[in-house]
N, C-alpha and C positions, 0 to 999 in steps of 0.2 A: 712495983714496977714503974719506971719513969714515964709518964705520958709525954709523948713528942706531939707537939701542937703543929699542924701543917699551916705554913705561910706561904704565900705567893714568893717572898724572898728565898726562903730556904729550898723550895722546890727548884727554883732558878739555879741556885747554887749547885744543886745537885745535877741539874740538866748541863750545866758548863763542864762538868767533868765527863760527860758521855756524848753530848751533842755539840757540834761545831757552833760557836756562839751561842749554845744553850737552845737553839731552836732548829726546827726542820724546815720552817717557812719563814723567811724575813718579814712577812707581813705582820706576823703577831708581836715582833721585837718592839719593845719601848723601853726607854730609860726610867727608872733605874733597872727595871726588870718586867717581863711579861707577866700577866695575870692569868690564872688556872682556873677552869671551870669545874664545878661541882655538879651542877645540875642545870638543866635549861627546859623551858615549857613555853610554847607559845612565842610572845616576843620579849620574854624575859630570861636573863641568864644570871644565875647566882655563882659567884666565885668560891673558893675553898674557905676564904675567910668570912663567908656568909654575907657578902655585899651583894645586892640585886641591882642589875642594870637594865635599861631598855635597850634592845638590840635593833638598830636601824641599818646594820651592815649586813647582817643575814649571811654570813660566811661569803663574802664577797659576791653577793647577788645570787647565791646558790640555793638559798632556802625560801622558796615562793610562798610556803605556808608555815613559816617559822619553825620552831623546834618541837620535835616528839609528837608531831601530829598523829593522833590515835588511829585514823584510818590508814595511814602509811605504815605505822608500827605495826598494826594487826596483820597487814598483808606481808610485811616483811618477815614477821615471826613465823608465819605460817609457812613461807617459802624456806625459811632457814631450817625448819624441821624436816624439810624434804631434801635440803642439800644446798651448798652455796656455790659451787663450781664444779664442771664436769667437761671431759673430752666428748662431749655429745651436745646437741641442740637442746633448746628448752622452748616450750610454747610461749613462756613470758616474753621472749625476744619477739616473737611473731606478733602477739597481741599488741606489744607496744609500737611496733612498726605500723600495723594496720591502723592504729589510733593516729599516729602522727602523719601519715600519708593522706588520711582523710582531713586532716587539719590544715594543710598548707597545699595550695594549688601547685607550686613548683616541686613538690616532692613525688617522684614517681617510683624511685628505689631508694633504700637506706642501708647503711652499715653503722653498727655500733662499736665505739672503742671506750677508752677509759678516762679520757679527759679532754677539754677544749683545745689544749696545745695538740693533742694528738689527732684530733679531729680536724684542726686546720692544716697540719702536716700532711695528712692522707689526702685533703682536698688539693693542696698544692701539687702533690706527686701525681695524682690523678690527672690533674690540669696538664701536666707536663707530658704524661703518656698519651692523652687524647690528642693534644694539638702537635706533639712532636716538637716542641720549642722549650727552652730552658729557663727564660727568665719569668720573674714575677714582678708586678706593679703593686705597691702598697703606700698609704698616706703617711707622710711625716709625722711622728709622734704616735702612731697607732699602736696598741698592745694587740698581739694575736698570739700570745704564749711563748714558748721558749726555743722553738726551732730556729736554728741560725738564721734562715732567709726570713721568716715572718717577724723577727724581732729587730730587725735592721732599723736604725734611725729612730727607734722607739724614744731614746733618751737624748735626742740632738738638743743643743743649746746654743745660744748666741755665739760661742767661742768656735763652734765646728760646723753649724747647720747650712753655711754658705749662702749662695744667691737664691732667692725665693723662685726664680725662673729655672732653676736646675738645682734642687736641693742635694746636699752631699749624702751619700750613703755611709752611715756610720755604725760602727760595731757597739754592741751593748756589752757584751762579755770579752774581756781581754783575751787575745789569742785567736779570735774568730778569723777563720781562713779568708784571704783576701779574694779568693776563688768563689766563696759564698756571696760575699758582698758584691762582686762584680755581676752576679746574676739577680741583682735586686734594683728596680727603677723606683724612685721615691718621687711622689706627687704631693702637692699642697691640697688637702681636703676642700672640697666644695669649690674650688677655684677652677671652673671650667675652662677658660682658655689656657691658663698655664698648663693644667693637666693634660689637655690633649697635644699641646705643642711638645710636652716631654714624652708622652707616650709615642707620638709620631716618630721620634728620634730612635726608637727601639721596636718599631712595628713588626719587623720580621723575627723578631726573638721573644716577644711576650707571650707566655702561655696563658696567664690570667691577670686580671685586674682585681686585686683583693680590696673589698669595701667593709668596713664596719659601719653600718647605717647610722649609729649613735655612738661614736667612739669615745670611751671614758676618759682615756689619757689624753686625747686631743682636745678635749673641753666638754664633752657631753652635750653637744648639740647636734641636731639631726642632719643627715645627707639632704640636700634639697631634691626634689623630684627632677628638677632640671639637670642637676649634676648626674644623678644616676641614669637618667635617660641619655645624656651625652656620653657617658662611659659605655652604656650598653650598645649605643649605635657605632662607637669606635670598634668595640670588640667584635660586632657583626662583620664590619668591613675588613677586619684584620686577622681572621681566624684565631681569635682569642676568646677566652671564656671571662665572664662577669661572675665573680663568686663572693659570696656574703659570709662575714664571720658573725653569726648571731649568737655566740656563745653567752653573751650578757643580754642582748637586745630582742631575744625571742620573747620575752616577757611583755614587750611594749603593746602589742596587739595579740588577739587570739591566734593568728596565723604568723606571729612575729612581725618586726617592723617592716618587713618586705610586703606585707599585706596592702599597705597603702599606696605602693608605687605602681605606675602604670606599666612597667616592665618588670620582668621577675629575674633572680639570678639563675645561672646555670646550675650551680652546686651551692650548698649552705652547710656551714659547720655550726654545731649547736654542742652544748654542754651545760654546766652549772645547774639551773633549776629543772632541767628535764631529767635529772637524776633523783629528785625527791629526796635530797639530802645525802645521797651516796655517789661515789666516783663515777663519772660517765662522760662520754662524748659521742656525738653522732654526725655522719655526713649523709646527706640526702640531696637528690637532685634528679635531672633528666636521666631517663632509662638508658639512651644510648652512651652517655658519658659514664655513668655507674657501671656499665658493662665492662670497663676496663679492669674491674675487680673480680670478674667472674671466673671461678676456678673451672668452669665446665668449657670454656673457650679452648679453641684448637691450639692457641698460643696464650701463655701465661703471662699477660703484659704488666701486670702490677700484683705480684704476690702480697697477699694481706692477710695477716692474722693478729693474734694477741691473746695471751693466756687467759686474761680475765675480760676480754671484750664481750659484750652482751651477757655478762654474768646475770644470773636470774634475780639476784637481790637488787641490783641497780635497775634493771629493767622493770622489775615488779613495782619498786618504789616509785620509778618514773612514770609508769603508766598511771597508777593511782593518782599521783601528784598533777598530772596533766588532765586527768578526768575531773579532778576537783576545780582546776583553773580553767573553768568553762568561760563562754562568753560573758555571762552575768558576773563571774567573779573578776574577770579582766577589767570590764567597765567600772565596777565598784571599786577596785583598788587604785585604777587610775584616777578615779574621781576624788577618793581619799587623799592621794598624792597632790592633786591639783589643790586642794584645799590647804595642804601642808605648805606647799610654795607660796601660796597667797599670805598665809599667817607669817611665814619666815620673812617674806619682803615687808609685811607691815612691821615686824620686828627691826628690820634693817631702817626703815623710815623713822622709827621711834627713836632709835639708838643714833641715828644720823651718821651712819658709818658707809664708807665706800665698798660696799659688797653688793655682788649680783648673783643671781640663780639661772643656771641652765639646767635643761633636762628633757625628758620624754617618758611618757606612760608612767610607770610606777618607780623611776629614778630620777635623780636630781643632784646637782654638784654646786656647791658654793664657790665663788670666785673673790678674791680680795682685791676687787677693782670695781669701780662705780658702774662701768659700761659692760655689758655683756660680751664676752669675747666671740669671735666668729671664726677663729683660725686658731691653730696650734701656737703659732708664734705670738698671738695675743694672749692666749691662755697660759702661756708659759710661767712658771713659778720660779722667780729668782731665789737665790739663797735665802734672801731676808723673807720673802714670801713664804717659803718652804717652813722656816723656823717659827713663823708667826702662826701658821696653820697648825703645826705641831702643838704650839702652846695652846691654841685655842682648843684643839681636840684632846689634849691632855686635861684641860680644865673641865671640858664636858664629861669626860671619863670619869674623872676622879672626884669632882665636886658636884656635878649635876646627876651622875649615873646614867649617862647616855652614851651610847656605842656608834660611832659612824666610822666610815672607810677613811683611810689615812689620806686621801685627796681633799676630804671634806665633802664627800659624797654620801648619799642615803639610797638604799635599795629597798624598797618597802615589801612586806609580806602581808598576806591576807589575814593574819592574825592581829594586826595593828587595828586599833580603834581611834575615835576622836581624841579620847583622854591622853592617849600616847602622843598624838600629834601636838596637843596643847602643851604636854610637858616639853616636847622638842623646842617648839617656838619660844616658849618661856625660857627655857634653858639658854637658847641663842641669844635672846634678847639680854639676859644677864651676861652672857660672854661678851657680846658686841659692846656693851656699856664698859665693861671691866677693861677691854682691850681698845677702846676708842682711841686713846692717844696714840699708840703704836700703829693702829689702822690708818689714821689720818696722816702720819708722818710717812707711811709706806705709799700712800697715794700722791704724794707731792714730790 
């Protein structure tokens, strides 16, 4: 019998015959083909051709404890043997909610869903019900999932973003209804004066101001305490809610990025790492606002359900993951990430290239510019920059066996150690030296 050797190329050829573009998520696509996993453990992934790589992407920030963590695996297998999904409740959901509500001061009640996108969508709809107003405000460039309203102006560019004093509301997906765009107000992140002026123009219509406290797509730099305070005070005066998207940023501190602010959000959307490697989303916040979802109410104001919401696999894995990510683990991981940033900045100095690093907690992002950006428009990647960051990441992936997120970002996991950090900074130094002529030209 003829032996068929599996290669990344031949699997992709098969995929193209059954999957649009050969993939189900554009994130994994790369030229000339994606690569396919055989096995993964800790911070290492081995593809089907036997190449082992260090994973600094951790499935777009969703794996806080790396791959195949034994404690999570054991708990999940035990639950699988009891069943995976029911038209009944499970104690797993209750135990996880109890843990999360103890963890964050602003959480009084919760609901579990299946993704970060769904959590943000539910948060927006709940805000509308509570305030009886239709519009949302969001930062230019911020990613909040694929809900029509939440994704507006996520990909704004110099040709269409308009005046900074009143940024345009732009579609991401062709065919987005104009009516959806008309109910979105776009503000410049961290710019207090301009943001308040913009919000004032729609004060009677805004249900919530949506904030990602360290927005990855904007540039991965934190919201200032002054900005959050200003938005919070505005929402108090104008019958609106201040809501946080902490789908990515909940990892930053033990109680999320919101832990450090002097004011707290009314509602918080979560996802990614709180699922312990399984699909999940969650909405948490003030009791009186979450009451809009209560099926025991005289009037069902926000019917809310979901076939796989709060399934016991995700809630079990998530609870164990978050128990493991205790205060000590958070501080330890943040400290390792800080060391990594310092070493990468040293690599930048040695290679003498125009690159800078921004980030918070256990995540950071490279920018192909000497000065750290402080706004979406400063951080925006031109076509030339995008091409060069892709070249650099392809080099790291193929030649240095390093996996990063396609924006040039890293999201650390507790399975990483100093030796992996050393490999990352050395690999980047090699890459910076190799691409120095192109980086220098790009900066002029």
